[in-house]
N, C-alpha and C positions, 0 to 999 in steps of 0.2 A: 523619527525612522518614516521612509516613505513606504514599507512592504506593509502591507492588509496579509498578506497567507506568505505562512512557511512551508512547503513540504517538506518530509524526514524520507526519504525511498533507505534499506538496509540489510545490509548480512546476514542469514539468520546469525545469530550469537556473536553482532554486536554490538552491542548494545543500543542500536539505533534507535527503540522506545523508549531506556530512561534518559535514554537526551535527551528528546523532541518533548516526555515528562517535565523535563529539566526549564528548558529552555521558555512551555509555555510557564509555569510557574513563576520564572523570573521575569517575563516580560509578561504578565495576566492576562494572557490570552489563555484562551479554551480548545483545549487538548484532542482534535477528533480522531482516537483510534481506538478502543473499545468499547469506547462512547456511538460510535460509525454502528457494530454491530446491536448496540443497544435498541436502537434508533426504526433501527431495518426492523427490530423483531417487532416496535410497537405498528410498526407501516405497515405488515405484512400477517399483523399476525400467527406469528411463528414466534417457536421455542429460541431463547435465543440458541445455545447447545449448537440447533442444528442449520443456526444464520452462520456459528461460529466454521459450524464446521463444513458450508461454501464455502467461508469467505481469503480471500485467496487465490482462491483453487480455476483451475480449470477442468471441464466436464469430462472422464476419457472420452474418445473420438468414436465410441458404439452409440455412448450420450447421444452426442450431438449430432446422430447420423439419424435414431430411432424421433428426435425431434423435428428433424422437419421431413420424415415418411408419418410423424399423426396428424404434421397440417396437412396432411392427403386425402382424400377423399376413396370407397371403394378402388373408385379404378384406374389410382393410382394420380394422377393427373389431378383433376379439377379441386381449388380448397378447402377446407370446412374452417368451423371456427377454432381457431388454437384451443389447445388443451393448455392452460393455466396449471405451472406446476416451481417448486420452488427449490432450484438448483444452484449452477454456480456459474449460470451468463442471466439468473435473474438478484444474486445479488452482486454479481459487478457492476449489472445495467441501475439497481437502487444508490449503489456507493457512487459511481459516477455523479446520479442526483444530488445525494447528500455530499458530499465533495464542494458543488457548483451550490451550494447551497450556503454553505460557511463558508465560503468565499468573497458571495453576495456580505455574508454578515462584518468579514472580515475581524482582523485580528484571532486567527486561530493556526494552527498548530498542527498540518493535515499529515501523518504515518500511513505509508505504501499506499498499497491499491490502486497505482498510474495516477496518483496524482499530480505528478511533474509531466507525465501525458495530457493530463485532463486540464492542465494549467497554464500549458507550452504558454502561447502566448500571450500570459498574464504576462505586462513590464514592471509593476506591483508585486510578481508571489517572486520571494527565492526561492535556492532550489540548492537539497544539500542531501550526499550519495555518504553515508554513513558505513566503513569499510573497520576487518583488522586481521590480522594476523591469526593461521590456523590454529596455533596454539593459546592466546591469547582464547578466542571460539572455544575452546575445547573446556579451557579453564573456569567460564561464563559458564559456561554450560553446565560443568561438574554437576552443580549445586540443582539445577534444575528437571534433568531426565532421572526416572529410575534409573536401579543399576543393573547392569549389562549392558545395557543401553551401545549403542554399532556408535560413537555419535559420532567421526567424520559422515559415515552412512547420512547421517539424518542432515548433520547438515547437508549437503548435497545434495540431495533431498529436495528440501526448502527451497535452498538457493535455483536449485532447476524451477520449482513449479512457479516461484516468481522472475524469475526468463521465460518460461512460457505466457507467465497469467503476458508481465506485457505485448509480449509477442504476438499472443490472439486477438485481447485486445484494440494494441498500440498500432498493430507493426512496427514497433517498434526497439529496438539493443539498449535491454536490462540495463546495460555495463556502458552504454554512448559516456562519451563525458561532457557533450551536448546541449547534456540532456540537463547538466549543473552545473549551477555558478561556486559550490565548492565539495571539493569530494574529499572525505578524509580517516586519516587512521585512527582507532577510537583508543588504544594503546590501552584495553580496560581503564580510560581515567572521561568517564563520562562530565560529569561535572568543569575538566579542564575544554575536551570536545563542545558545549552546550556553551563556556563565555568565548572558540573562536568562531559559532557558527553566528552568533551573537555579536562580537566583534565585524566579522566580513560581511553581515548586514545592516546593520552602521556606516562603516569605509565607505560600499558601495554603490560605484557613480551610480547618477540618471540616465534610465535607457536613452537612448538615441529615437530622436525620434521616429 
């Protein structure tokens, strides 16, 4: 196989993370998903729970404005030393670094975090997008959320966060088909979806020079 990495983008509740895990196991590749949170936690000496809270999130607009103000002196013009903080912006920056390092090592499956944009110019990276029908996503999430949760609202919220994350950090449309080599409906059949992606990676033609 000529590919050294696979990125897996996914709608919330589509089973994308599970599919990525199955592919990693079948190929004998490393998985970069929750492991990314652990790595950032070690590097920044921040609790994993705090890293997870900012993972694939976008800071509120007023926080982003305040961040700029904190970088100014009392006169509002001159620059001062930046205030170190851990927020969604910091998490995204570190995630990019970890993803680039994982790519250099090769043989890895990277889940989300804009990896399809970070590595979009690498001809030896295959990009997959996993989606699913709303009914299938509801069914999958029913066993994972607290009773009484508005699942449809949760799905809309999580997908919107991912759309905004890609727009803010990479100026791209998360649903742009040209970011991906394959987009598939998981149909709540993760094993079959994983096999389909692996097959597509094996038969994909060599990239043009």
